[in-house]
C-alpha positions, 0 to 999 in steps of 0.5 A: 520501498525506499526511505530517505531524509528530505534535503535540508531537514530531519524529515524521513520520507517513504516511497514505494513503487507498485505495478498492478497487473491484469493477466486475464482477458477481462476488461471490466476492472477499474483501479480506484485507489492504492493504500499502503501501511508501514510498520517496522521490526527489529528482530531480537532473540528475546522478542521482536521490537516493533514500531507502528505495528498497531497503528501503521504509518499510512499513505494513499494514492487515488488512481481511478483508471481502467485496467484493461486486458493483459495490461499494467498500471504503474503507481507510487505512494509517497508518505510524509510522516507527521512529526509524532511518527517521524521522530520515533522512526528516527530514534528507532533507526538510530538505535537498531540500524541496520537490523530493521525490517520494514513490513508493508501492507498494500491494498488495491481498491478494485471495482469490476463490472459485469456484463449480464442480461436482465435475466442474468441479473434477476438470477444473480439477485435471487442467489444473493 
């Protein structure tokens, strides 16, 4: 993840690059989207000081591509925080830099397709 200020402004921008890998021989995966949530921690001996822990800064990237056997998909998410998110981050950064830890939660929406005969589908339905 990379955080930087937009040229000519005080706007902080967050960018994260991702590699999604299918190490298997299975060909039925489709990657629908990629989501990212960020919050920040300043480690302190008396207790961690956090920013955006309960409501992380979020971004999403639609992908909607098949992920073939033994292949990879590369993607990135750029988050342009709202002013009510950006201003507290700037203050947090000015107060605690360089002792800030960014925590990222990545979520991949994955769809998989099964190749089953009609009899197999009936058996699968009965088990559910």
